[in-house]
C-alpha positions as CSV (number, residue, x, y, z in Angstrom):
1,X,82.5,56.5,107.3
2,X,82.5,56.8,111.1
3,X,81.9,60.0,112.9
4,X,85.5,60.4,113.9
5,X,86.6,60.4,110.2
6,X,83.8,62.8,109.3
7,X,84.9,65.2,112.1
8,X,88.5,65.0,110.9
9,X,87.5,65.7,107.2
10,X,85.3,68.6,108.3
11,X,88.0,70.1,110.5
12,X,90.6,69.9,107.7
13,X,88.1,71.5,105.2
14,X,87.2,74.2,107.8
15,X,90.9,75.1,108.2
16,X,91.3,75.5,104.4
17,X,88.1,77.4,104.1
18,X,89.1,79.8,107.0
19,X,92.6,80.2,105.5
20,X,91.1,81.2,102.2
21,X,88.7,83.6,103.9
22,X,91.5,85.2,105.9
23,X,93.5,85.6,102.7
24,X,90.6,87.5,101.2
25,X,90.2,89.6,104.4
26,X,93.8,90.6,104.6
27,X,94.6,90.9,100.9
28,X,95.8,94.5,100.2
29,X,93.1,96.7,98.6
30,X,94.9,100.0,98.4
31,X,98.3,100.7,96.8
32,X,98.0,97.7,94.4
33,X,99.0,98.0,90.8
34,X,97.5,95.3,88.4
35,X,100.4,94.1,86.2
36,X,100.2,94.5,82.5
37,X,100.8,91.3,80.5
38,X,104.3,91.3,79.1
39,X,106.3,89.0,76.8
40,X,109.1,87.3,78.7
41,X,111.1,87.0,75.4
42,X,111.3,90.8,75.4
43,X,113.4,90.8,78.5
44,X,115.3,87.4,78.5
45,X,117.0,85.5,75.7
46,X,116.1,82.0,74.9
47,X,119.4,80.7,76.3
48,X,118.8,82.6,79.6
49,X,115.4,81.1,79.9
50,X,116.6,77.6,79.2
51,X,119.4,78.0,81.7
52,X,117.0,79.1,84.4
53,X,114.5,76.2,83.6
54,X,117.2,73.6,83.4
55,X,118.2,74.6,86.9
56,X,115.0,75.5,88.6
57,X,112.7,72.6,87.5
58,X,115.0,69.8,88.8
59,X,115.5,71.8,92.0
60,X,111.7,71.8,92.4
61,X,111.7,68.1,91.9
62,X,114.4,67.6,94.5
63,X,112.4,69.7,96.9
64,X,109.4,67.4,96.4
65,X,111.6,64.3,96.9
66,X,112.9,65.8,100.1
67,X,109.3,66.3,101.3
68,X,108.5,62.8,100.4
69,X,111.4,61.4,102.3
70,X,110.5,63.4,105.4
71,X,107.0,62.1,105.2
72,X,108.3,58.5,105.0
73,X,110.6,59.1,108.0
74,X,107.7,60.3,110.1
75,X,105.4,57.4,109.0
76,X,108.2,54.8,109.9
77,X,108.7,56.5,113.3
78,X,104.9,56.3,113.8
79,X,104.5,52.7,112.6
80,X,107.7,51.1,113.7
81,X,109.2,53.0,116.7
82,X,112.2,51.4,118.4
83,X,110.8,49.6,121.4
84,X,113.7,49.8,123.8
85,X,114.2,53.5,123.1
86,X,110.5,54.2,123.6
87,X,110.4,52.3,126.9
88,X,113.3,54.5,128.2
89,X,111.8,57.7,127.0
90,X,108.3,56.8,128.4
91,X,109.7,56.6,131.9
92,X,110.1,60.5,131.9
93,X,107.2,61.7,129.6
94,X,108.2,65.4,129.3
95,X,112.0,64.9,128.8
96,X,111.3,61.8,126.7
97,X,108.9,63.8,124.4
98,X,111.6,66.5,124.1
99,X,114.3,64.0,123.3
100,X,112.3,62.1,120.8
101,X,111.2,65.3,119.1
102,X,114.9,66.4,118.8
103,X,115.8,62.9,117.5
104,X,113.1,63.2,114.9
105,X,114.4,66.6,113.7
106,X,117.9,65.1,113.4
107,X,116.6,62.1,111.5
108,X,114.7,64.3,109.0
109,X,117.8,66.3,108.4
110,X,120.0,63.3,108.0
111,X,117.5,61.5,105.7
112,X,117.3,64.4,103.4
113,X,121.0,65.2,103.4
114,X,121.8,63.5,100.0
115,X,119.0,65.4,98.4
116,X,120.3,68.6,100.0
117,X,123.7,67.8,98.8
118,X,122.6,67.2,95.2
119,X,120.6,70.4,95.1
120,X,123.7,72.3,96.5
121,X,125.9,70.7,94.0
122,X,123.7,71.9,91.2
123,X,123.7,75.4,92.7
124,X,127.5,75.3,92.7
125,X,127.5,74.3,89.0
126,X,125.6,77.4,88.1
127,X,127.6,79.6,90.3
128,X,124.8,80.5,92.7
129,X,126.4,79.5,96.0
130,X,129.9,80.4,97.2
131,X,130.2,78.7,100.5
132,X,132.7,75.8,100.7
133,X,131.6,72.2,101.4
134,X,133.2,72.2,104.9
135,X,131.4,75.6,105.6
136,X,128.2,74.2,104.3
137,X,128.5,71.1,106.5
138,X,129.0,73.4,109.5
139,X,125.8,75.4,108.6
140,X,123.9,72.1,108.4
141,X,125.2,71.0,111.7
142,X,124.4,74.3,113.4
143,X,121.0,74.7,111.8
144,X,120.0,71.1,112.6
145,X,121.0,71.6,116.3
146,X,118.9,74.7,116.5
147,X,115.9,73.0,114.8
148,X,116.3,69.9,117.0
149,X,116.3,72.1,120.1
150,X,113.2,74.0,119.0
151,X,111.4,70.9,117.8
152,X,112.1,69.0,120.9
153,X,110.9,71.8,123.2
154,X,107.9,72.6,121.1
155,X,106.6,69.0,120.7
156,X,107.1,68.4,124.5
157,X,105.1,71.6,125.3
158,X,102.3,70.5,122.9
159,X,102.1,67.1,124.5
160,X,102.1,68.6,128.0
161,X,99.2,70.8,127.0
162,X,97.5,67.8,125.5
163,X,97.8,65.9,128.7
164,X,96.6,68.8,130.9
165,X,93.8,70.0,128.6
166,X,92.8,66.9,126.5
167,X,89.9,68.7,124.8
168,X,91.1,72.3,124.3
169,X,94.9,72.0,124.1
170,X,94.8,72.9,120.5
171,X,93.3,76.4,121.2
172,X,95.9,77.2,123.9
173,X,98.6,75.9,121.4
174,X,97.3,78.2,118.7
175,X,97.3,81.3,120.8
176,X,100.5,80.6,122.6
177,X,102.2,79.4,119.4
178,X,101.5,82.6,117.4
179,X,102.8,84.7,120.3
180,X,106.0,82.7,120.6
181,X,106.5,82.7,116.8
182,X,106.1,86.5,116.7
183,X,108.6,86.9,119.6
184,X,111.1,84.5,117.9
185,X,110.8,86.3,114.5
186,X,110.7,89.9,115.7
187,X,113.2,89.7,118.7
188,X,115.2,86.5,119.0
189,X,116.1,85.9,115.3
190,X,117.8,89.2,114.5
191,X,119.6,89.4,117.8
192,X,120.5,85.8,118.6
193,X,120.1,83.5,115.6
194,X,121.2,85.6,112.6
195,X,124.7,86.3,114.1
196,X,125.4,82.6,114.4
197,X,125.4,82.3,110.6
198,X,126.6,85.7,109.4
199,X,128.6,88.8,110.4
200,X,127.0,92.2,110.5
201,X,128.8,95.5,110.2
202,X,127.3,98.9,110.9
203,X,127.1,101.2,107.8
204,X,129.2,104.2,108.5
205,X,127.9,107.8,107.8
206,X,128.0,108.5,104.0
207,X,125.9,108.3,101.0
208,X,124.6,104.8,101.5
209,X,123.4,105.4,105.0
210,X,121.9,108.8,104.0
211,X,120.0,107.0,101.2
212,X,118.5,104.5,103.7
213,X,117.6,107.1,106.3
214,X,116.0,109.3,103.6
215,X,114.0,106.5,102.1
216,X,112.8,105.4,105.5
217,X,111.8,108.9,106.4
218,X,109.8,109.2,103.2
219,X,108.2,105.8,103.8
220,X,107.3,106.9,107.4
221,X,109.5,104.2,108.9
222,X,111.7,104.7,111.9
223,X,114.8,102.5,111.6
224,X,117.5,101.9,114.1
225,X,120.6,100.3,112.8
226,X,121.7,100.1,109.2
227,X,123.8,97.0,108.7
228,X,125.7,95.1,106.0
229,X,125.6,91.3,106.1
230,X,128.4,89.1,104.6
231,X,125.9,87.2,102.5
232,X,128.6,86.7,99.7
233,X,130.2,84.0,101.9
234,X,127.4,81.8,100.9
235,X,125.7,83.0,97.7
236,X,125.7,85.5,94.9
237,X,122.0,86.1,95.4
238,X,121.5,89.8,96.5
239,X,118.7,91.1,98.8
240,X,117.9,93.2,101.8
241,X,115.4,93.0,104.7
242,X,114.1,94.9,107.6
243,X,114.0,93.0,110.9
244,X,113.3,93.5,114.5
245,X,111.1,95.7,116.6
246,X,111.9,98.9,118.5
247,X,115.4,98.9,119.7
248,X,116.1,95.7,117.6
249,X,114.8,97.1,114.3
250,X,117.5,97.3,111.6
251,X,117.8,97.5,107.8
252,X,120.1,94.8,106.7
253,X,121.8,95.0,103.2
254,X,123.5,92.0,101.6
255,X,127.1,92.9,100.9
256,X,126.8,91.7,97.3
257,X,123.8,94.0,96.8
258,X,125.8,97.0,97.9
259,X,129.0,96.0,96.0
260,X,127.5,94.8,92.7
261,X,124.4,96.8,92.0
262,X,124.2,100.6,91.1
263,X,122.8,102.9,93.8
264,X,119.5,103.4,92.2
265,X,118.8,99.6,92.2
266,X,119.9,99.4,95.8
267,X,117.4,102.1,96.7
268,X,114.6,100.2,95.0
269,X,115.3,97.0,97.0
270,X,115.4,99.0,100.2
271,X,112.2,100.8,99.3
272,X,110.5,97.4,98.8
273,X,111.6,96.2,102.2
274,X,110.5,99.4,103.9
275,X,107.1,98.9,102.4
276,X,106.5,95.9,104.6
277,X,107.1,98.0,107.7
278,X,105.0,100.9,106.4
279,X,102.1,98.5,105.9
280,X,102.6,96.6,109.1
281,X,102.9,93.3,107.2
282,X,104.5,91.4,110.1
283,X,101.6,92.4,112.4
284,X,99.0,91.6,109.8
285,X,100.7,88.2,109.2
286,X,100.5,87.4,112.9
287,X,96.9,88.4,113.0
288,X,96.3,86.2,110.0
289,X,98.0,83.3,111.8
290,X,96.0,84.0,114.9
291,X,92.8,83.5,112.9
292,X,93.9,80.4,111.0
293,X,95.9,78.6,113.6
294,X,93.0,77.5,115.8
295,X,91.2,75.8,113.0
296,X,94.4,74.2,111.7
297,X,95.4,72.9,115.1
298,X,91.9,71.5,115.7
299,X,92.5,69.4,112.6
300,X,95.9,68.4,114.0
301,X,94.4,67.5,117.3
302,X,91.8,65.2,115.7
303,X,94.4,63.6,113.4
304,X,96.8,63.1,116.3
305,X,94.1,61.4,118.3
306,X,93.5,58.9,115.4
307,X,97.3,58.2,114.8
308,X,98.6,58.1,118.4
309,X,98.4,55.0,120.4
310,X,95.4,54.6,122.6
311,X,95.5,54.9,126.4
312,X,98.2,56.5,128.6
313,X,100.9,55.7,126.0
314,X,99.2,58.1,123.6
315,X,99.9,61.0,126.0
316,X,103.6,60.7,126.2
317,X,106.6,60.2,123.9
318,X,104.8,57.5,121.9
319,X,102.5,60.4,120.5
320,X,105.4,62.5,119.3
321,X,105.6,60.9,115.7
322,X,101.8,61.1,115.4
323,X,101.8,64.8,116.4
324,X,104.7,65.6,114.1
325,X,103.2,63.9,111.1
326,X,99.8,65.6,111.8
327,X,101.4,69.0,111.9
328,X,103.1,68.3,108.6
329,X,100.0,67.0,106.9
330,X,97.8,69.9,107.9
331,X,100.4,72.8,107.7
332,X,101.3,71.9,104.1
333,X,98.0,72.6,102.3
334,X,97.3,75.6,104.7
335,X,100.6,77.0,103.6
336,X,99.7,76.6,100.0
337,X,96.5,78.6,100.6
338,X,98.4,81.3,102.7
339,X,101.0,81.8,99.9
340,X,98.3,83.6,98.0
341,X,98.5,86.4,100.7
342,X,102.3,86.5,100.6
343,X,102.3,87.1,96.8
344,X,99.6,89.9,97.1
345,X,101.7,91.6,99.9
346,X,104.9,91.3,97.9
347,X,103.1,92.9,94.9
348,X,101.9,95.8,97.1
349,X,105.5,96.3,98.2
350,X,106.6,96.5,94.7
351,X,104.0,99.2,93.9
352,X,105.1,101.1,97.1
353,X,108.7,101.0,96.0
354,X,107.8,102.4,92.6
355,X,105.7,105.1,94.2
356,X,108.6,106.0,96.5
357,X,111.3,106.0,93.9
358,X,109.4,106.8,90.7
359,X,111.7,104.8,88.6
360,X,110.0,102.1,86.6
361,X,113.1,101.6,84.3
362,X,115.2,100.8,87.4
363,X,112.6,98.4,88.7
364,X,112.5,96.5,85.4
365,X,116.3,96.4,85.1
366,X,116.7,95.3,88.7
367,X,114.3,92.5,88.4
368,X,115.9,91.2,85.2
369,X,119.3,91.4,86.8
370,X,118.1,89.6,89.9
371,X,116.5,86.8,88.0
372,X,119.7,86.2,86.0
373,X,121.9,86.3,89.1
374,X,119.6,84.0,91.0
375,X,119.1,81.7,88.1
376,X,115.4,82.2,88.6
377,X,112.7,81.1,86.1
378,X,111.0,84.4,85.1
379,X,107.8,82.7,84.2
380,X,107.4,79.4,86.0
381,X,104.6,76.9,85.3
382,X,101.2,77.9,86.8
383,X,100.6,75.0,89.1
384,X,103.9,75.0,91.2
385,X,103.6,78.8,91.2
386,X,100.2,78.6,92.6
387,X,101.2,76.2,95.4
388,X,104.7,77.3,96.3
389,X,105.2,80.8,95.0
390,X,105.6,83.3,97.8
391,X,106.3,86.3,95.5
392,X,105.0,87.5,92.1
393,X,106.9,86.0,89.2
394,X,109.6,88.1,87.6
395,X,107.2,88.6,84.6
396,X,104.5,89.8,86.9
397,X,106.8,92.2,88.7
398,X,108.0,93.7,85.3
399,X,104.3,94.0,84.4
400,X,103.7,96.0,87.6
401,X,106.4,98.5,86.6
402,X,105.1,98.7,83.0
403,X,101.5,99.4,84.5
404,X,103.1,102.1,86.7
405,X,104.9,103.6,83.7
406,X,101.6,103.7,81.7
407,X,99.6,105.2,84.5
408,X,102.2,107.9,85.2
409,X,102.4,108.8,81.4
410,X,98.5,109.0,81.3
411,X,98.6,111.2,84.4
412,X,101.3,113.5,82.8
413,X,99.1,113.7,79.6
414,X,96.0,114.7,81.6
415,X,97.8,117.3,83.5
416,X,99.3,118.7,80.3
417,X,95.9,118.9,78.8
418,X,94.4,120.7,81.8
419,X,97.3,123.2,81.8
420,X,96.8,123.9,78.1
421,X,93.1,124.5,78.6
422,X,93.8,127.0,81.5
423,X,96.3,129.0,79.5
424,X,94.5,132.0,77.9
């Protein structure tokens, strides 16, 4: 094994080790409730479990097929690029790199379109999505256009840095990339991107707004706008989120959450989302990325150097497929590691919501209802859950509520015992 391969293997291993170490460093230590083991059959019937598994497991397989297709497209673009097109693009390296990056994004979307359509058709069959096929097609076109623009600009910028700083471009990319991603997520997405796909309406003064403001005050969170989003145009899945920063911060409620769930369950969902702001989860996520990204991008740089053409051609558009494939190959296992932190953060948010509302029965009821509406597998297999799960499973979330209930009962018993001892 030559030194270049050894360096590459070491860089990939270092990226994964650093990602795991950062997970341990950022994992919540306070405010976490260890879930009690619960029997899934106590909360879901066999028919409900079969329906969820019959839907979700083929969906996971389709997701894997989509990833394999994308990898194949990138490999073909690397090994057999169209010569005439490449000659034209290489005449103007920066614009050519941006154009090829955009074309690759479109090619990936088109290649996986049949798989996406099959997955959507299955979601229609179980009543999970409500968007018409023409509406879905428009969403695909719009999201592909946005992705193509971002991909083209991003890859062109990375290659420009690679030409200017051949040895240290990966470090500049890591720092700049995290800053840009943070600005995009916190400022641009809620103000510019989200309104392209959904309509938002300000919640008028009344019980709902008062509930949100009161919860936010108790959570120590200063919110700006409280909005309802027309999510029911696309799905029956119900949720809420807190987005933005400063003047752009808003609590966003899905319309089907407000309309179809009782107020106490809506409050619990809102409390969970406020927990992420209370614990500065977005900030911590960006710090996590700032630690992990340099090591991951060093591995990307070494892999790109091995895959891209040698000489001057390897500094221009001809390197775009190599860079895109390297990013995908390194980011995928790093994301699998990072998902551990996401699950821990989400579990802490559940615990915070329980502390804020004090309603374990509502928590259990809402998780069961959400799993049924979303046709989710309450207790998925361990391996895909380990790699792909970003949230605790429904069974684990129910276990958190049951642990909270037990601890609260034990605390009440201890308090009653102390009171009885003190009474003469």
